[in-house]
N, C-alpha and C positions, 0 to 999 in steps of 0.2 A: 249775232255773233254765227259764222258757219259754222262747216259741222266740227266736230271732231277732228281732231287729227287728221284731217282733209291729205288728202296731195300727200301723204308721206311720204314720197318714194329714194331719198335716198337710208338706207343707214343710219349716219348721224344726228337725221333728224330724228328729236325725240316729238316733239311736237310743231302743230302750222296754224295757222289758222288765220280769220281776215275780219272787222273791226268797220262797222261805220257804215255799212252795203260790200266791203269792200273795198274804199277806201286807207283804208290801214291793213298792213300783216304788219302779226308776230309770229315767232320762229323759233324757239326752241331746239341750241343744236350742241349735238354732247362734246365735252370739250377734256373728261377727261371726268376716270371713276366716281360717278354718285353726285361730280362734274358740268354746270353746263352751263350753254350764253344763249341768254336771251332779247332777240334782235326789235326791232320795230320799223317796221319801211313804208315811208307813206307811201303807197303803190306808182297814182301818179304821177313821179320822178326819175322813183327809183330807192329815192332819199336814205338810208339810214336816219334814224333821229335820231334811235336812242339803244346799249349795247351793258347789257349786264351780265355781271356775274350770280345764277342759281343755283340752286340745289338738286342735285336729282335724286329724291325719297326708295329705294330702295334696287338705287344702282338703276331707275326707271327702263329692269328687268326684263319687264311684259309689259310691258306701255311706260304710262306716264299714271303715280297716284294725283289719283282725284285733288288730293287736298290740294299739288303744285301746280296743276292746272286754273285750279281757281283762286291764286293766289298769283299767279302769269297775267292771269286776263285784267282783275285787276291792278293791276302792274303797268300793266297797256293804254287800259284806260285813261290811270295819271295821266297819263306823258300825253295819250292822245290830247288829251284834256285840254295840259299844259299848250301844248300845242296849235288849237285851234281855241285859244282864249285870248 
């Protein structure tokens, strides 16, 4: 995975990262207080392959909670495994 929170250029993006040497992108976007959307995209095609509401602990007021990040990464890895198997 790339660095934590790399490229968070938009204020509503809580977290974004890449997986598998940049082949996949994951992003969590704030939807409303304490709720975000996890989006997994295949970078080469730009195809959004997964979208799921997720909880933002403490409303991610000072950035994402590490437990949230671990959960989002696990979900993303599972999605990618299903897409590539």
